[in-house]
N, C-alpha and C positions, 0 to 999 in steps of 0.2 A: 557117604561121600564127604571127604574132608574139604573144608573151604581153605584151610591154611596148611601149608606143607610143614614137615618137620624142620626144614631149613628156616622157614619163616618164624616158627615158634621158638626155635633155639636162638635165632638172631634177636628176637624181641626179649627173650629171657636174659641173654647176655647184656643187651643194652640196659635193661631194667636193673640188673645186678650192678652195672657200672654206675647207674644213677644212684642206687642205694648206698654204694661205697663212697668213702670220702673222695670228693671230686678234686681235691687238691694234690693227690698223689696217685701214681699209676697202680693198677692192680695186675698182678701176674696172672697169666693165662690159666695156670693150674688152679688158682684160687677161684677164678670165674667159673671154670669147668666144674669144680667140686660143688660150689654153692648153688649153681644153676642146674646141676645134674646134666651136663652136656659132655659127650665124648670129646676129649681134648683135641684129637686130630681133626675132628669135624669143626670144632670151634675155631681152630686156627684158620681154616678155609673161610669160614663165615666172617671172621674179623678182618681178613684181607679185603673182602668185598665191602664191608662197612667202612673200612679205612679209605678205600678208593672213592666211596660215596661222600666222604667228608664227615661222617658221624663219629668216628673214633680216631684217636691218634695213638701212636706207639712211641714209647720212650725206651731207648736202649740202655743197657748197663745193668749192674747188679740190683739196683733199685728200680729197674724199668718195668714196663708192663703196658697196659692199655688204660685209656681214660676217655671220657667223652670229649669230643672236639668242638661241640656246640652246646649252647644253653639247652637244658632239657625242655624248656618251654617252647623251643623252636623245632623240636624233633617229634613228629607225629608217628603213631603206630603205622599209619598208611605209608609214610616216607620210608620206614624201615622195611616194610614188606615190598615196596616198589624197588628198593635197592637190591633186595635179595631175590625176588621173584621176577622182576621185570614188569609185572602188572598185578592188579588186584581186580580184574574184571569179574563182574558177576553176570552170569548168563541170564538174559531176559527169557523168562519162560511164560510166554503168552499162551493162553488156552482159549477155548470157546466159552469158558465160564467166567463171567465178569467178577464174581466174588473171589475166585482164585487169582485173577489178574490184579485185583486190588491188594490181596494178601502179598503177592510177590512184589508189587510196587512199594508197599509200606515196609516190607521186610528189607528190601534193598536200601531204602532211604535210611532205615534204622542202622543197618550194618555200616553204611558209609559214614554215618554220624559217629559210630563207635570208633571206626578206623581213623577219624580225624582228631582224636584226642592226643594230646602231647604226653610225653613220659611223665612230666611232673603232675599234670592233671590226672593221669591214670593213677598215680600213687595217691593223690588226694582223694579221689573218688572211692578207691577200693581199700585204702588203709584203715583198718579199725584196730584200735589197741587191744580190745578184748576178744576179737574174733578174726579168723583168717578166711571166713567165708565171703564169697563174692555175692553182692546183692545186685542181680541183673535188673531189678526194677528201677535202679538208678537211671538206666538208659531207656526205660519204658518197655522192657522185654519181659 
């Protein structure tokens, strides 16, 4: 069972691509779609939602495109998912086994901690110049 939908992952990928790109000039939608490997038609729908939420802005014209509308330090992964999905609820799974209840409680806390990371901190934590592998132990996972 997936915790995050394709829409959420595509939206996060698009936002991260905008973060990585020069933030002083807009990026055309086809470039975002190509670099983030997102179908362009679907990306257009996602960017409309992110624009309504105030995370991106669009610039018209020949040199137009999309860019971040807010400082990447103020945009959390959770905020992006909330804008696209409407919620990031994690179902409480209580059982008759105390050990499993503790596991679910700790896992939920860890997941919410990961979702609270900003775009810029996400980049700092996972960016490695020599490797593109994600080190999940950074978050205690």
